[in-house]
N, C-alpha and C positions, 0 to 999 in steps of 0.2 A: 475506722470502726473499732470501738473498744471491745475487749474480750468479754464474752458472756458465757455462763454455764449452759450446757445443753438443756433444752426444754422437751418435755414429753409431748406426745400427740394430744390435741384437743379432743373433747368428747365426740364432736361431729365426725372427725376423721377416724377415730377409734371404731365407730359404728358404721362407717361407710361400706357399702356393698361393692364388690369387685365388678368393674365394667368389662372384665375380660373373661368372666366365667363361661359364657356361652361359646366363645371361640376356643377357649382352652378345652372345654368338654368335647367339642367337635374334633379338635386335633387329637385328643387322647383316644377318642373312638377310632379315628383313622389310623393312628400310629400303631395300635395293637394289630391291625391287619397287615401292616408293612414291616413288622419287627425284624424279620429275617431277610428283608429285601435289600439287595446291594445298593439300590438308589437311596434308601434311607440312610444307610451307612455312609455313603458319599456326601449326602446333605449334612450329616453331623460332622464329618471331617472338614468340610468347607466352612461350616459355622465355627468350628474350633480354630481353624487357621485365621479366619477373619477376626475373631475376638482377639487372638494373640497379636495380630498385626495392629489393629486399631487401638487397643488399650495403651500401647506405647506411643503411637503416633499422636494421639489426642493430648498426651502429656508433653510432647516435644522431645521425647527421648531420642528419636530419629525421625527422618523424613523420607517418604517414598513417593514417587510419582504414581499417578493413577493406574497407568498401564502395568507397572511392576507390581503394584498391590494386587491387581486382578490376577496376574500371572502366578503369584505366590499362593493366592486363594485357590486357584484352579489346579495347580500342579504340585504344590507342596512347599515347605519352608526350607528351600535349598539356596545356598549362597551363589551357585552358578546361574541362578535366574536374575540376579541383581547385577546389572552392567555398571561400568564406570560412569558416574554422573547421575545414576538413578536415585542415589541417596546421599545425604550429607555425612554419612558414616561409612567406614569400610564394610564391605558385604559380610565378612566373617563376624564382625562385631554385631551387626544388625541381626543376623541369624541366631547368634548366641542369645540375644535378648528375646527373640521370638520363641526359641525353644524353652527358655525359662517361663515365659508367659503361657505357652501351650501346656507345659507341665503342671502349672497351677490350675489351668482349666480342667485337666484330668483329675487333679486332686480334689476339686470341688465335688465332682461326682462320687469319688471315693468317700468323702466326708458324709455325703447324704446316704450312701449305701450303708455305712457303718452306724448311722443314726446318732451321730455326735451332735453336741450343741455348741453354739458359738461361744468362744471364750477369748480372753485376752492372749492366752498362750497360742491359740490357733491364729489369731491376727498377727502376732509376732512372727510365727512360722511362715505365714503367707508372705510377709514382707521379706523375710530372709530368702525365700525361694524366688520371689519376683526380682530381687536385686542381686541374684547370684553372680551375674557377670557385670554388675555396675559397681566399680570400686571407688568412685569419687562423686562428689556433687559440688555445686557452686555454693559459696558463702561470701559474706562481706567481712573483710578484715578491719582492723582498728583504724585504718586510713580511709575506709569507705570504698576500697577497691574490691572488685570481684576476684575471688581466688578459688581454686579447686582444693577441697579437703577430703580426707578419707570418709567414706560413707559408713555409718553405723548400721549394720544389717541385723534386723530382728530386735532392735533395741529402741526404747523410747528416746526422743530427742533430748539433748542435754543443753541446748542453746535455743533461744527464740528463733522462729522462722517466719516472721511476720512480713508479708509482701507490701510494697508501696504501690498503690494504684494511681489512677488518673487523679490529677489535682494534688499530688504529693501526699495523699492521705494514707496512713498506715492501717492495714487490716490486721487486727490482733487475733491470733489463734490462741489456744489454751497455753498458758505458761508451762515450761517444762516441769516445774514442781507440782503442778496440778494434773498432769496428763494421766498418771496412774489412776487417780480417783475418778476422773471423768470417764476414762475407758471402762472402769468397773461399773459405773453408773450406766453407760451406754449398753453394755452387755446385759445388765440386770433388767433394764427397761425393755430391751429386745425380747428377753425371755418372757416377760409379762405380756408383750404384744402377741407372741406366739401362742400363749395359753388363751388369749382373748380372741384368737383367730382374726387378727387384723388383715384386711385385704392385702394380697402380696404386693401390688403396685404401690399402695400407700406405705406399707412397711419398708419396701425397697427405697422409696424416696426419702423417708424419714431417716433410715439408717445411713444412707449415702450422705445426706446433708450433715447430720450430726457428727459423723465421723470426720468429714472434711472441716467442720467447724472446730473440732479438736486439733486436727492436723498433728497426730502424735509422733510422726516420724520425721527425721531430718529431711528426707526426700522420698518420693515414691508413693505419696499419700493417695494420689489420684488412681493409680493402678490398684492399690489395696481397696480403695472405696468401690471401684467397679467390680472387684472380685467378690467382696462380701455382699454387694447389691445383687450380683448374679446368683450368689448362693441362695438368697431369699427368693428370687424369682424361680430358680430351679426347684426349690422346695414347694413352691406354689404351682408346679406343673407347667411353668412358662419357660421362656428361653433366656439365656444369659444376656446381660446388658452390653450391647455393642454400639458404641457411638462413633459414627464415621467422621472424618475430618470436615466434611461438608456441614455437619450438624454441630461443630465445635462452638460457634458463636452463640447459637440458641442454647446449647448445653451450659455454657458459662453464664449466659443471661439468666436462666432459670435458677441456677445456684445462687446468683447474687440476689434474686428475688426472695429466695429462701432465707438468705442472710438477713433480709429486711423483715422477715416474719411471715412470708407468704409461701407455703409449701405447695400450693395447688399447681402452679406452672410446672414444677419438677414432676409432680404426679402425672400431669397431662402429657409431658414429654415421654416419660417412661411408658405410659399407657399407649401412646401413639406408636412408639417403636415396637412394643410387644404386639400390638394389633397388626402392624405391618408384617412382622415375622410370622405370626400365626396364619395370616391369610396366604402368605407365600408358601408356607409349609403345606397348607391345605391344597393349594394349587398343584404342588409337586405330587401330592398323594393322588389327586385327580388324574394327573397325567399317567399314573401307573395302573389306574383302575381297570384298564382293558386286559391286563395280563390274567391268565387263567386262574392262577392261584388266588389272586386277590378277588377275582370275580366269584370264585367258589366260596371263599370265606364270607364275602359280603352277602351272597345269596342265602347261605345258611343262616347267617345272623339276621337277615331281613325276615326270613320265615319265622324264626323263633320269637321275634319281637315286633311283628308286623302291626298288630293292633295298637301297641304302645306308641310306635313311631307315627302311625297315621294320626293318632290323637295329638301327639306332640307337634307334628307339622301343622295340623289345622289350628292349633293354639297360636303358634307364632305367626301364621298367615292372618289370623283374626286380629292380632295385635298390629301387624303391618298395615292392614286395611284401616284400622282406627287411627294409626299415626299419620297415614296419608291424608285422611279426612281432617285431622288436626292441622296438617301443613296447608291443605287447601283453604281452610278457614283463615289461617295466618296470612296467606297470599291475598285473599279477598279483603281482609282488613287493610293490608298494605296498599292494595289497589285503591280502596276508598279514600285513604288518607292522601295518597298522591293526587287523585283527581280533585279532591276538595282543595288542596293547595293550589293546583293549577287554576281552579276557578277563582280563588281569592287573588291570584296574581294576574288574572286576565289572560291566561295562556290556554284556555280550554280548547280553542279551535286549532291549536298547534300541536299540543301534546296530549296523549291519552294513555292511561294504564288499563290493562285488561288481564283477566285470568282465564286460562283455557285448560279444559280437561277433555281427554278423548271420549268419544261417545260410542265407538264400536271397536271391534277387534282389529280392523284394518288400521285405524288411527293409533291404536295402542303400540303399533310397530314403528311409529315415527321416532326419530332420534336414536334408533337402534345402534347405528354406527358410532354416534357420539358417546352413548352410554358405554359401549364396549371399549372405546378408546380411553375414556376417563378411568374405567376400572383397571385397565392395563397400566396406566400411569400410576395408579394407587397400589398396584401390586397384587391384584386378585382377578379372578374370572367372574364376570357378571352373567348369571343365567337368567334370561328373561322368559324362559319357558315355564319353570315352576311357579314363578310369581313375577309380575311386572305391572306397575302402575306409574303414571307420571302426571305432573301438572306443570303449567307454565305461567309465570308472571312476566308480562311484557310491557315495555314502554315504547309507544309508537310516535314518531315524528310524522304527523299527518301530511304536511306539505312535501316533505322530501322522501316519503315512502321508506323510511328507515326504522328498523326495529332493534331494540336491545332486549333480549329475552333471557330470563333466568329459568332454567329447566331443572326440576327435581325428579329424579328417577328412583323408584323403589324396586329392588330386585333381589333374587337369591344369590348367595355367595358360593362359588364352586360349581363344577360340572355335575356333581351329584348332590341333590338337595339334602342337607343335614340339619335343617332347622335354624339356619343363620341367614338373616336378611341384612341388606345394606341400603342406605340412602346415599346417592351421590348428587352433587349439584354443579352445574356448569352454566356459563354465560356464552351466548352466541349473538353476534351482531349481523344483521341482515340488511342489505341495501338492494332495493328494487329499482331498476331503471330501464332505459331502452335497450341496453346491452344484456338484459336478463337479471338474474338473481345472484348476488355476491354474498357469500357467507364467510364471516371471520370467527373462528373458534372451532371446536369448543375450548373454553378456558375454564379450568377448575375454579369454582366459586368458593370452595372450602378445601383446604389442603389435606383433608382426610375424610374418609367415608364415615357416616353415622351407622355403626354396626350393632346389631343386637340379635338375641336368640331366644330359645324357648325357656331358658332359666330366668329371664328378666321380666319384671312386671311392668305393665303399661304405666302405672302410677309413678314408677321410678324413672321411666324413660321420657315421659312428657316434658318435664322441665329441662332436661338435657337437650331434647330435640328443639325446644324453643330457642335456646341459646345458639344452637347450631344453625337454625334458620335465620337468626339475626345476622350472623356472620355472612350467610349466603346473600341476604338482601342488601347488605352493605356493599358486597362485590358488584351486585347489579347496579347500584347507584353510582359507584365509582366508574364502571364501564360506560354508563349512560352519560355521565358528566363529561367524559372525554369526547363525546360526539356533539355536545350542545354548542 
């Protein structure tokens, strides 16, 4: 892929609204109640350690097994927690890298507190700090052999660093002689985006990709990219970007899609990670809500803004009911299309699609266990008391008494209702026979919840929900096809 100069965001992305505003507002509200609580401090320390560990692992600077990674997150960045064989590097070397990266994590917060602006000198200093204990990097000599050469710390590259990908194609990053001008352009465009209030997840994706497109340093570009991406997200009241080794393939894939001109997959990946982090943080906050200090603060705040909150909550519940009605209509249209196709194929007597909605309060409690299980898998607590509606699209094999059902559940997020709702979707396969009823599932139909809150408009949410429902219906058809 030949070298291209970095491109600005298009008008559509420049004007896009943040999909994370409601969750971020809910977390900011809860965080203020917990500011001096020890559990919040511990959560931040664990997040700091996880970021420090994963940013080096994703780049291949070192490897750690899953158990050791969790031990370091839980107990601290200590070399005595890394046993022989747990890593491909000496324990002391790994921990030196980890402390470099944790120090940069802290420096990002200092940067925000001092109200500094992103500059090329700051980026160079980031690189110098991240590579403090990395003295060499790989290069190709004149004979085409891999050799280790001294690493230039905090300096733009002096030689090309273009990788060879599958098919022996060379991916060309910015040539050394153009790095300075491209980095100046990157910083200038970012400043314009800040003044235009570009959504943080959009700006984070753009800055991450354009920086990696330049690849200004000899090595360590991935770590610097995730650091400046985290800076943008933190400035937007979100969490640092932490990509786990399990997400590496997807992460590389969306960066390659961005290379081809499509930034949306990278935006969606960052949005998904942030949504997961915010829901997890809200769940931790909920677990602490029984403590007296938090209860007193919440009770006082509730009295001061009771009328406003009641109105806000009713607003999001109204939007939730409208979106459930939209989903029900979508399911009915899918049912009709399926049955029409069955009739054309002469299979009407064998297969039948149907849509089911609960008619009373007792039926509204069906699927409770499955809804809770799916929410736990997605990393949040599903509250079906504040709000709960569900609908089911099923395909029945009439002769074999076999059902494949897609269930959509709409419910509140968190143990205390804060104006955030979520839709989850799962598939269950049911076989009825002489031995009774056998259920297989629930299996998530979509790998993330459709989450929204009181700051989002129904008109903006509807097209996004239709796309999400399409993914859910495809999961139903795939599951059904396995039983035919």
